N, C-alpha and C positions, 0 to 999 in steps of 0.2 A: 470899942470904936475903930481900933487899928485892925482887928480881925475883920471887922465888917466891911472896911474899906477895901482891905486887901481881897476879901471873897468878891466883892462888886467889880475890883479892876480884872481878877481872873475870868469871871463870868463875861464881861464886856469883851475880853481878849477872845474868850472861846467863841462867842457870838460873832467877833469880827472875822474868825477863821472859818468857822462853820456855814455862817449864812452865804459867804460868797461860793464856797464849795457845793452847798445844796442847790444854789441856784444855777450854778454851771451844771450840775448833774440833772437838774430839771430842764434846762435849755437842750441838754444833748439828747434826753429821753424825748422831748418835744420834737426834735428834728429828725427822728430815726424814720425811715422810709417804711412803708406798708409791708407786710409779710405776704408773701405768695403761696399759692397751694403747695409748692414743693418745699417750702420752708415748715408749713404747718402740718402737712400729712407725715406719719409715720408708718410705714408698712408693717402689715400685721404679722405676716409669715417670715420674718427674718429668723436667720439662725441665732441660736443662743447656746449658752454653755451646756444646758440641760436638755437640749433638743434632743429627740429620739431619732437621730440620723448617724449613720456609721460609715457611710461610703460616699465618695465623690459623685457618683450616679445619682444617689438620693439628694446630694446637695445641689447638683445641677438641677434636678427637678423643681426643688424649691425655688431655685432662681428664676425659673419659667414663670412660676406663679407671682413672684415678685414684679417682675416687668409687666405682667398683666396688670396688676395692681396700679402700677404707675400710670398705665395708659388710661385706666379708669378714673383715678383719684387726682391726679397731678398734671396731667396733659391738657393744654388749652386748645380751643378751637383754631383752625388755621387762619393765619394773619399773613397776608401776601407781603413777601420780602423779609418777614422777620427772621432774626437770627437769636435763636433760643432753643435749648434742647429739649424744652418742654412744649413747645409749639408744634402742632401737626403740620407736617409739609416743610418744616425749617430745615435748611442745609446742617444745622448743628443737632438735629434730633436723632440721636443713634437708634431709637427704635424703628426708624425707617431705613436703617443701614443694612444691606445685604449681609453683613457679618458685624454684630455689636460686641466690641471688645470690652464691654462693661461686665461681661460673664465670665465665670471660671472657663479657661479653656484648656484642652487636653490635645496635644500634639504627639500622635503616636511615633515611636522610634524602633529601632532595631529589636527584635524579640530577643530577650535575655539580656539586653544592653542596660547601660546606666540610666538613671532617672534624675530629673532636676526639678525642685519646687521653686517656683518664682512668687514672690510675695511683695506687692505694692505698698506704697505709702500712705498717709492719712489724708483723706479727702480725695484721693485718686483711684486708680482702677486697673485692672491686669493689662490694659493697653500700654502702659508706660514700660513694660519689660518684654512686651512681644517681640521686638526685633531680636533681641538676644536670645529668646526662646527658639525663635526660627532658625537662627544660626547653630543653635544646640541641637536641634531635631535633624538638621542637615548633617550633623556628626553622629547620629545614632541614638541621639538622647531621647527617651520619652519625657516630655515636658508638660507640667501642670503649671498654668498661671492661675493662682487662686484669688478669686474675689473676695476680700474681707468683708465680714458682716457690717452693715451700714453703708456701704459703698456700691457705686454703679447704679443706683437708684434715684433718691432724691436727698438733698443735703439735710433735710429734716429728721432722716433716719439717724444722723450724728447727734442729735440731742438727746437720744436713748442709748448711743453707744457704750458699751463696757469693754475696756481692753482684754478682759477676761473671755470674753466672746469670741474676740480675734485670735487670742492665743489657743482656744479651744478648736477653732477652725484650722489653725496650723497642724495642730495635732491629728485631727481628723485626715487631714492630707496626708501626713507624713505616714500614718499607719496604713492608709489605702495603698499608697505607693509600696510600702514595704512587704505587701502582700505578694508582689509580682517582681520586685526588684530588689537586689542585694546591695546596690550601691545608690545612695540618694546624695546628691549635691544641692545645697540650700542657697538660693541667691534672693537678697532682700534689698529694697530699696526705702530709704528714709525709715518711716516706723516698721516697715517689713524687716529690714536689718536688726532694728531692736527686738521684734518678735523672735527672730532666729537666735539672738544671743539669749533671750528669756528662756526658749526651748532647750537650748544646750545647758543652760544653768539648771533647769529642772531635771534634766536627765543626770547631770552629774551629782545632784542632790539624792537621787534614787528613785525618781518617777520612772516607771516602765514605759519608755519611749524607743522607738527605731532610732539607731545612730545616725548622724549626719557625717558624710565622708569629707566634706569641705564647706566653709562657710565664704560667700562672697557678699560684701556690705558695700552698697553704693550710696553716697551721701547719708551715712548711718546717723540716725537720731538717738545718740547715746547720752546727750545732755542738751537741756533745753534753757533757755532764758529764765530769769525770774518771774517774768510777767505770766508765764505758763502757771506757775505756781499761785498767782494772785487770781487766777480764772475761777477758782472754786468758790470765792467770795463775789466775783463779778456777777456769776450766773444766779445768783439770789436776787439780782436786780429785777428780774422778769415777774417772778411771784410776788415780790413786795411791791412793784409799782404797777402792777396788771398790765404791762405793756410787753406783749410777745417779743417784740423785737429787741428788747434788752437783753435778751438770752444769746444774743449773737455778737461776736466781735467784728465780724465782716458780713455784710449784706451787698450783694452785687449781682448785676446780671449774669445768668447762667448761659452762656454762649459757647463754653468748652463742651463737647460731647463727652470727654472722659476724664474731667475732673471738675468737682464742684469750686465754685468762686466763692461762694459764701460759707462760712466758718462759724459754728457755735462755740460758746464758752466750754461746753461740756467737753468737746474734743480737745481742747487744751488741757483741761483737767486730766483726761485719760491719758495723754502721752506723757503729761508730768507723773503721774503715778507709776506708768510703766517704766520710764526711764530711771526713777528713784528705786524701783524694785531690782533692775538690772545692775545698776551701780552698786546696790548693797550686796548683791550676789558676787559681782566681780570683785569686789573688796573683801569679803568674808569667807568665800569657799575656796576650797582647793581646786584649781583649775588643770590639774594633771589629766590627761585624756582629751583636751580641748582639741577640736580638729584644725587641720591647716586652713588659715584664714587670710584673705586678701581684702582690703578696703580701698575705696576711692573716694575723694572728697576735694572739695574746692576751699581754699585757704581762707576765703570771704564769704562763707556761708552765712546767709541772713535769716534762714529758717531755724537752723539748731546751731549749737556751738561746736565748731570744728576742731579745735586744739585739744579738747579733752579726750577725743577719740584715741590719741596716743596714751595720754596718761591714765585713763580709765580702763582701756582695754588692751592695747598692744604691749605696754610695758609692764602688764602684770601676767601676761602669757608665758607659759613654760617655753623653753627655747624649741623652735620648730621652724619650719618653712613658711612663716608668716610674712606678709608684704603690706606695706602702707603707701599708698599713691597719694600725694597731694598735688593739685594744680596751683601754681602760683598764678598771681595777677599779670597782666601784661605790663611789662616794665620798660616798654620802648620809650625812649626820652621824651618825645613831644607829649605824651599823655600824663607825665608825672605831675605836672602842677595841678591837674583835674582830679588826682586820685588821692584817697585817704590811704597811704602807704603804710601808716602804722597798723592797720587792720590786718594786714597780711605778713607783718614782721615776725610773728610767732613761728610761721612755716619754715623762714630762713634760720631761726634761732634752732628750732627743732632738728633741722637737716644738718646744720653746721657743728651742732654739739658733739665733741669727740667722744663722748661717754660710750660705755658698751651697751647697745640695745639688742634684745634678742629677737630681731627681726630684719627684714630688708626695708631700708627707707628708699623710696624714689620720690624726687622733686621733678615735676614738668614745669620748667621755666625758661625764659629768654633772658636771664640774668647775665648768662656766660657771654652774650653778644648784645651788649646794651644799646647798640645802634642798629639792630636789625630786629625783625619779628619773628625769625626762626626759634623754634621750640628745642630745648634739649633735655634729655633724660639725664638727670644726675642720680645716680644710685650709691648706696653705701650700706654694707653688711656690717652690722656691729659698729665696732670702734675702727674698721678697717679704713682704706683710702677710698677717696671719692672717685667714681667713674663716671665720665661725661661722654654722652653719645649724642650726636646732632640727630635729631629726627626729620623725617620727609615732610614737616608740617609746619605751617607759619600761622601766627596770629592773624585771622582777618583783620583788616585795617580798622573797622569801626568798633571792634570788641575790645573792652579793657579787662574782662575777668568772666568766669564761668558762674552760674548760679546754682544753688542747691537743686533746682528743678530741672537744670539742663542736662545733667550728666548721662540719665540712660537714653536719650533720645539722639538719633542720628540726624545729619543735616537734611537728608532726604525724606525725613519723616512727613507722612501725608497730612497731619494737623499742626504740628508746631515747628516743622522744618522750615527751610528756605523755600518760599514758594515759587512756582514756576508760572508762566503766563497764563496757562489754562487752569490753575488753581486761583490765580487772582480774579480771573473771569468768573469764576463759579460763586465768589464771595468767601470762600473758605476762610481766607485769611484776612478778611477785611479789618477785623479789630486790631491786628498788629501794624497796620498801615496807617491808621486814623490819624490825622495832625489838624490842629485847630487852637482854638483859646482855652485858657484854663477855666475851670468851673463849669463847663457844658456838659462833658461825658459823665455818665454815671460810674465809668469805669475808673479805677484808681490810675493815675498816670505812671505810678512806680510798676503797677503790674503789667502794663503795656511795654514798658521799657526794659523788663526782666527778660534776660536770655532763655529761651524755652528749648534750645538743642545745644547738643555738644560737637563743636567743629572737629573735635579730635576724637570723635566717637570710635573710628576705626582703629586706632591705636589702643584705646581702652578695652575694646572688644577682642582685639588680638591678644592682649594680656591677660584677660579674663579666661580665654578658651585655653591658652597655653597653661597657665596654672591649674585648671582642672585636669589637663591632659597629663600633667606630671604628678599630680597628687590624687 
């Protein structure tokens, strides 16, 4: 009798826990929006790891075919005044632009000069590193801005993405550049940075790959939150429920011409697998021969984990001319009651710790002048003394921190920068300026609030170019 009573109690307890959870899950599934053609269509001719393509020219030819597929299968009929990258005639439709930066671009440089491979992040496009690419070209570099497989077309392509295909595309581009250039510098943003580390680890492990002269990592995705690991289970909801929208962690209007706003669970699975592979390699391999590396990140990154960039990568590198730059948040006094200051405390602890670290630490902060907005560069080599230099830049009054997606974009960026009057009239920046009541917009308010450009981009670009010139 006691066993039966205990069994019944445990059964009721389990039902009391599971039924509300199942009810909540069912309500969430019921509330999911309908999928659009750009969510359900997956381009047929995307590059794969086993594709019979060996050159960038062939890769670009395949991209042409991909864009033709998008116009045929995912683009909607014209809708007057619409803001959507998949509506014909829309100001956000890159297929109508004179130059569509969703494609792999090649900027020719000085014959016999150096080359640079630029690799964007997850759900992004080559557009994100185009400004830096143009500056490199002006200095004689031949620049390749690589479009990763699954990007620059439709977000539905990310439902079939495998990180191995992206890694194979990086190898293709490096081999193609190595046929004509003896020096290749690698610049990666977010997942592009992770792929650069994966490439270098593979080379150190014995894979026959061209060398990288230097690594530049912008908002590197070397560690992600635990929720990315859970995505492999969440993506099972779609086949189990029969609701296609359940395969997506985010479904949003696609108004950005160069970045997907919708995000499938599979994309999170792929970045989780890639970061785990890189972390394992960095922890277990001999890193002698690692190229000079510089990285730039914000202390309050909400896309990836920022603090582990130091412990996972930089503190395991052999001594060399490596540099890690961290943007502190705005510590101007009136802001402090509104800010979650503990989120950025790790950066101060990291910089102020006196232990010998085999790289240059740089903190960009206004903590040295707490009653002013002016930024200072605080530098420290190993356990040496701190050098403080005032910069000729200040925090814009309304900004409290940089974001993961802001770092590679200049304030005058034509899409995500500060709009001028002409751009406002064109409607290109409409979604950045909308205000009204909660619950009306289909766009997440946090997405509109997030900073999309780097007000200190000039300082960062100058540092990147100086590093490349010296190493």
